[in-house]
LOSE-406692 format. One line per field, with one value per residue (C-alpha): x, y, z; residue number from 1; residue in three letters. Coordinates in nm, 2 decimals. Last residue first. Example, Ala and Ser with C-alpha at 12.3 -4.5 7.8 and 13.67 -1.06 7.14 Angstrom:
BEGIN
px	1.37,1.23
py	-0.11,-0.45
pz	0.71,0.78
seq	2,1
type	ser,ala
***
This chain:
BEGIN
px	1.99,1.92,1.63,1.48,1.50,1.32,1.05,1.00,0.98,0.71,0.51,0.52,0.42,0.12,0.01,0.01,-0.19,-0.44,-0.48,-0.51,-0.79,-0.96,-0.96,-1.14,-1.38,-1.49,-1.53,-1.76,-1.98,-2.02,-2.29,-2.50,-2.54,-2.39,-2.65,-2.40,-2.30,-2.46,-2.31,-2.11,-1.75,-1.80,-1.66,-1.47,-1.35,-1.05,-0.93,-0.57,-0.34,0.01,0.22,-0.01,0.08,-0.26,-0.29,-0.15,-0.19,-0.50,-0.67,-0.60,-0.74,-1.04,-1.18,-1.26,-1.22,-1.33,-1.21,-1.30,-1.20,-0.85,-0.70,-0.88,-0.83,-0.46,-0.41,-0.50,-0.70,-0.85,-0.91,-1.07,-0.89,-1.03,-0.74,-0.43,-0.62,-0.64,-0.27,-0.19,-0.40,-0.18,0.15,0.05,-0.07,0.26,0.44,0.19,0.20,0.59,0.61,0.36,0.54,0.61,0.25,0.17,0.12,-0.20,-0.48,-0.65,-0.79,-0.90,-0.83,-0.45,-0.36,-0.44,-0.69,-0.72,-1.01,-1.27,-1.55,-1.79,-1.79,-1.60,-1.32,-1.10,-0.74,-0.51,-0.14,0.18,0.06,0.31,0.16,0.33,0.06,-0.01,-0.08,-0.31,-0.50,-0.51,-0.67,-0.95,-1.02,-1.05,-1.27,-1.51,-1.52,-1.59,-1.88,-2.01,-2.04,-1.92,-1.56,-1.52,-1.82,-2.19,-2.16,-1.99,-2.31,-2.21,-2.56,-2.71,-3.00,-2.78,-2.63,-2.28,-2.14,-1.80,-1.61,-1.36,-1.32,-1.53,-1.28,-0.92,-0.84,-1.06,-1.28,-1.64,-1.65,-1.63,-1.90,-2.16,-2.40,-2.76,-3.12,-3.26,-3.63,-3.56,-3.33,-3.08,-2.95,-3.04,-2.80,-2.89,-2.55,-2.51,-2.52,-2.88,-2.91,-3.14,-3.38,-3.61,-3.52,-3.20,-3.04,-3.16,-2.96,-2.65,-2.71,-2.74,-2.42,-2.19,-1.86,-1.89,-1.65,-1.40,-1.08,-0.76,-0.48,-0.15,0.15,0.44,0.30,0.00
py	-0.42,-0.38,-0.15,-0.40,-0.67,-0.44,-0.37,-0.75,-0.81,-0.54,-0.68,-1.03,-0.89,-0.71,-1.03,-1.21,-0.92,-0.93,-1.31,-1.28,-1.03,-1.28,-1.53,-1.29,-1.16,-1.51,-1.60,-1.29,-1.37,-1.75,-1.72,-1.51,-1.80,-1.75,-1.70,-1.66,-2.02,-2.21,-2.55,-2.41,-2.36,-2.10,-1.86,-1.57,-1.53,-1.31,-1.12,-1.02,-0.76,-0.79,-0.58,-0.28,-0.10,0.07,-0.04,-0.39,-0.52,-0.33,-0.37,-0.74,-0.78,-0.55,-0.75,-0.62,-0.98,-1.27,-1.61,-1.89,-2.04,-2.18,-2.10,-1.77,-1.64,-1.73,-1.95,-2.01,-2.26,-2.19,-2.44,-2.31,-2.47,-2.21,-1.97,-2.13,-2.20,-1.83,-1.78,-2.08,-1.92,-1.61,-1.80,-1.97,-1.64,-1.47,-1.76,-1.76,-1.38,-1.38,-1.66,-1.49,-1.16,-1.16,-1.25,-1.61,-1.70,-1.66,-1.90,-1.89,-1.55,-1.21,-1.31,-1.32,-1.24,-1.33,-1.53,-1.64,-1.89,-1.99,-2.03,-1.74,-1.44,-1.12,-0.91,-0.71,-0.67,-0.42,-0.42,-0.23,0.11,0.38,0.73,1.00,1.24,1.03,0.73,0.92,1.04,0.68,0.57,0.82,0.80,0.42,0.41,0.68,0.57,0.22,0.33,0.57,0.29,0.32,0.24,0.03,0.06,-0.02,-0.24,-0.58,-0.79,-1.07,-1.12,-1.14,-0.91,-0.65,-0.92,-0.82,-1.07,-1.09,-1.42,-1.37,-1.02,-0.71,-0.51,-0.63,-0.37,-0.07,-0.21,-0.30,-0.68,-0.65,-0.38,-0.62,-0.38,-0.31,-0.33,-0.54,-0.45,-0.11,-0.23,0.05,0.00,0.16,0.16,-0.07,-0.24,-0.61,-0.91,-0.96,-1.27,-1.13,-0.97,-0.70,-0.49,-0.66,-0.72,-0.39,-0.21,-0.40,-0.32,0.05,0.05,-0.15,-0.04,-0.14,-0.10,0.09,0.10,0.29,0.16,0.36,0.14,0.15,0.23,0.00
pz	-1.22,-0.85,-0.92,-1.16,-0.89,-0.64,-0.89,-0.96,-0.58,-0.55,-0.84,-0.68,-0.34,-0.50,-0.67,-0.34,-0.18,-0.47,-0.43,-0.05,-0.10,-0.32,-0.04,0.20,-0.06,-0.16,0.21,0.25,-0.05,0.02,0.28,0.04,-0.20,-0.55,-0.82,-1.11,-1.10,-0.81,-0.88,-1.17,-1.08,-0.80,-0.72,-0.89,-1.25,-1.21,-1.51,-1.53,-1.68,-1.53,-1.78,-1.76,-2.08,-2.12,-2.48,-2.50,-2.15,-2.03,-2.37,-2.38,-2.04,-2.09,-2.38,-2.73,-2.85,-2.63,-2.73,-2.48,-2.14,-2.11,-2.45,-2.52,-2.17,-2.12,-1.81,-1.45,-1.25,-0.91,-0.63,-0.30,0.00,0.25,0.29,0.14,-0.19,-0.27,-0.21,-0.43,-0.70,-0.67,-0.68,-1.00,-1.14,-1.08,-1.26,-1.55,-1.61,-1.58,-1.84,-2.07,-2.07,-2.45,-2.53,-2.63,-2.99,-3.18,-3.26,-2.93,-3.02,-2.86,-2.50,-2.50,-2.23,-1.86,-1.67,-1.30,-1.29,-1.03,-1.29,-1.23,-1.21,-1.29,-1.14,-1.38,-1.26,-1.43,-1.33,-1.36,-1.49,-1.52,-1.46,-1.67,-1.77,-2.08,-1.86,-1.64,-1.94,-2.07,-1.74,-1.74,-2.11,-2.10,-1.79,-1.92,-2.28,-2.16,-1.95,-2.21,-2.46,-2.82,-2.72,-3.04,-3.28,-3.28,-2.97,-2.91,-2.86,-2.62,-2.47,-2.82,-2.93,-3.10,-3.33,-3.41,-3.17,-3.01,-2.94,-3.23,-3.38,-3.34,-3.15,-3.16,-2.88,-2.83,-2.55,-2.64,-2.59,-2.21,-2.21,-2.36,-2.52,-2.42,-2.54,-2.82,-2.86,-3.01,-3.30,-3.35,-2.99,-2.66,-2.37,-2.08,-2.00,-2.08,-1.85,-1.71,-1.50,-1.24,-1.49,-1.36,-1.06,-0.94,-1.28,-1.40,-1.13,-1.23,-1.59,-1.51,-1.30,-1.54,-1.40,-1.04,-0.75,-0.97,-0.77,-0.86,-0.64,-0.60,-0.53,-0.29,0.05,0.00
seq	222,221,220,219,218,217,216,215,214,213,212,211,210,209,208,207,206,205,204,203,202,201,200,199,198,197,196,195,194,193,192,191,190,189,188,187,186,185,184,183,182,181,180,179,178,177,176,175,174,173,172,171,170,169,168,167,166,165,164,163,162,161,160,159,158,157,156,155,154,153,152,151,150,149,148,147,146,145,144,143,142,141,140,139,138,137,136,135,134,133,132,131,130,129,128,127,126,125,124,123,122,121,120,119,118,117,116,115,114,113,112,111,110,109,108,107,106,105,104,103,102,101,100,99,98,97,96,95,94,93,92,91,90,89,88,87,86,85,84,83,82,81,80,79,78,77,76,75,74,73,72,71,70,69,68,67,66,65,64,63,62,61,60,59,58,57,56,55,54,53,52,51,50,49,48,47,46,45,44,43,42,41,40,39,38,37,36,35,34,33,32,31,30,29,28,27,26,25,24,23,22,21,20,19,18,17,16,15,14,13,12,11,10,9,8,7,6,5,4,3,2,1
type	leu,leu,asn,asp,met,glu,met,glu,arg,leu,tyr,thr,lys,gly,leu,ser,arg,val,leu,glu,phe,thr,glu,val,gly,thr,pro,glu,ile,gln,asp,glu,pro,leu,leu,phe,gly,tyr,glu,gly,thr,asp,arg,leu,glu,val,ala,tyr,ser,tyr,lys,ala,gly,leu,asn,ala,tyr,gly,trp,asp,ile,ser,asn,gly,ser,ala,ser,tyr,leu,leu,lys,ala,val,pro,gly,his,thr,tyr,ile,thr,gly,tyr,val,ser,lys,ile,ala,ser,val,gly,val,ala,ala,ala,glu,ser,his,asp,thr,tyr,asp,pro,pro,tyr,gly,val,asn,ala,ser,tyr,ala,trp,pro,tyr,leu,leu,met,gln,ser,tyr,ser,his,phe,asp,ile,leu,ser,leu,phe,glu,thr,gly,ser,val,lys,leu,glu,met,leu,phe,asn,val,ile,gly,gln,ile,glu,ala,glu,ser,ser,glu,his,asp,gly,arg,tyr,cys,val,asp,cys,glu,asn,gly,ser,ala,gly,glu,glu,asn,trp,his,asn,pro,tyr,asn,arg,asn,leu,asp,thr,gly,ile,cys,arg,pro,phe,his,asn,pro,ser,arg,asn,lys,arg,trp,leu,arg,asp,thr,ser,his,ser,tyr,ala,tyr,gly,asp,val,asn,leu,leu,pro,val,ile,tyr,tyr,asp,phe,thr,glu,met
***
């Protein structure tokens, strides 16, 4: 905490979250209107300006993975991208971006846009830090997480926050965390698992922070 600045966005999809409580509990997209009036919303995690409208993103406005009319078409993505890129331009160096989702118990890293491309230059470091991170999660309650590149371990998802954070923002350790569980409850996780999920996830973040700190110390020695 004394070394890094943390920028925390508790909830990016505010309108979609509200709608998921008032109307459709499993709503995924935001609530912005589209050309076809009956098909509301864009999947914000297909709208980032990196390999937009490629694999794993739909051009059908009614689909849950609709990628938007154009890259960064959504106000939420414009807001987060502009805010972080302005910091970068002003001299802020980003080391990590972590996007928390559910569910599957996975720690994911680039690439997300396709499984048919090679690994990124920092793949070994991504994998080693992730291995330590999932061990930190397991140490609390025994929860098992897997880790790997998004497109190879889960599915292709172009226009994704992870790839944008790594390739555009320059955050070497760009991750997505798919929280509990692995399918028994899925998106409808019982209330009694919320706090334990938070506790073990904190240990993940602390573990990653220690990895980043060790890397900085080694760079300073060199």
